[in-house]
N, C-alpha and C positions, 0 to 999 in steps of 0.2 A: 233425570228428566226423560231418558229413553223408556223407562218402565211406565211412566205416566203416559207417554205418547202411545206405547204399545197397548196399554189398557184402554185408552180412548178409542183407538182404531178397532179393537175387539168389541168394545161396547157399542160403537157406532154400527158395526156389522150386525151385531145381535139385534139392535133396535130396527135396522133395515129389514132384517129377516122377519122380525115380529110384525112389522107394518105390512109387509108383503103377504104374510100368511095369517093375518089377523082373522080372516073368515074361517080358517081351518082350526084355529086354537080356541075359537069362541071367546075371545077376550074383548071386553068392552073398552071404549076409549078411556074411561076412567082408570081401569086397571093398567092400561098401557101408560097413561100419564103418571100413575103411581110408580111404575117401573122406571120410567125416565127420571122422575124426581129422586128415587132411591139411588139410581146410578149417579146422578148429579151430586147427591150428598156424599157418596163414596169418593168421588173426584175431589170435592171440596175438602174432605178429611185428609186425603192424600196430599193435596197441595199445602194444607196447614202443617202436616208433618214435615214435608220437605222444607217449608219456610222456616220452621223452628230449627231444623237441622242446619240449614245454611247460616242462620243467625247465631248459632252457638260457636261456629268456627271463626277463627281470626282471618281476616282478609290479607292479601298481599300488601295493600297500601297501608293498612293498620300496622302490620309487622315492620314494614320499612320505616314508617313514622316513628315507631318505638326505637328502632335501631339508630335512626338519626338523632333522636333525643338523647339516648344513652351515649352515643359518640360525642355529641356536643358537651355533655356533662363531663365525660372523661377528658376531653380537651381543656375544658374550663378548669378542672381540678389540677391538671398538669401545668397549666399556665400559672396558677396561683402558687404552686409549690416550686 
């Protein structure tokens, strides 16, 4: 999450510099909007990657749920025997 935040801050600074110096770079508004949209697409791709990474890992609550289920099964088997 920190990398994404750092990337957003750098990207925002870059956009601010571009808007302040747009008359020096001879960029049209359309070109600037395309740069913003490209940056937004990169951010969306990064968020999707992080979302997939988080979803592949087991959460603490899921792990504790499985431990409770296995423990209940062990207790049940011991009670029957």
